[in-house]
N, C-alpha and C positions, 0 to 999 in steps of 0.2 A: 523544484530539479526533478519533479514526472517521470517520463520517460516511457512510450508506446512497448515498446520491446522489459526494460522491466517490468511494470502489469503483465503483459502476454504471457511470462513465464511465473508470475507469483498466479495466474488465473490457470497454467497447467501443471500447476501443485512443483515446481521445479524451483521451490524454497531457497536451496544449495543453491544454487547458479545465478537464483537475485540476486542473495547474501553476495556475492560474488561480484557483481553489475553491479548493485549498492557501493560494496567500498575500494571498485576501478571507477568509479564514478567521482567519491571524495575525494579520489587519488590525481584524476584528471582536473576537477575544480580550486583545487590547495597545491598543485603544483603550476610552479611558474615555467615559463620561457628562460629563464634567468639565472634556474636555482639547477646546483649541481642534482643534487640528494631528491632523494621521489621522496615523497612526501606519505608518511604510512597513518592512516587514520587508525583511532581508539578505542578498544572496544565499545566506549560510552558514544564516540559519535554513529557508528553503524550501527549500530542500537536504536538512534534516534533518530536513523533517518528510513530505517528499517517501521518503525514508530509511525515517520510520516507515511511513509507507503501505506499502510496496516489503516491509516485514520481513511486517506483518502478514497481507496478501495471500495473503502465500506460507504464513506458518503455517497460514492457516485453510483453504486449501489442501493440506493436506500431511494433517492433522488429527493428535491427539493420536498421542505412541510407542505406545501399546498398540492405536488401529486403523491405525495403517502397520504391526504386525506381525502382527497379523489379517490384512493386505490378504497381505500375503509370503508367511502362511501359509497364503491362500487362493489365489492367484492366481502365485505364485513372484516371484521374485529379479529374472528378466531384465523378468516386468510394474509392480515397481515402478518399475525404474528406466528402466520405461519414463513411466511417470508420473509420476515426477519432473523427468524431459525436458520433458513437455508443461508442468507449472505450471512449470519456467524459462525455458521459452519463451512462456507468457501474460507472466510478470514477469518483465520481466528486470532487474538490478543497473540503479541508475542512476546514469550516468554521475560 
C-alpha cells in the first residue's frame, strides 16, 4: 500500500497532505465500481494505515540488520545511535 508520492509527502513534512492521501487511498481501495455510496474510512483505519507508513519509512531508513552491523563496524556504536535518533526525529511515532 505504500506509494512513493505519500512517502515523499512525509519526507517533506507534509503530514496533513499525506494523511489526506492515505484517506483517499483507503476510499479508492474499498469502493467498488458497482457501489453507489462512497466508502468513508474510520479514524481507526486511517491511524492503522499511518502506523503502517510510519513503520515502513523507519525500516527503509534503518536498512537491513546486516547493513546496520556494517555501519556500526565502520563508524562505531555512537555514530549509529546518532543516526537512529536522526531517523526517529524524521519519522516520529504517530499519536
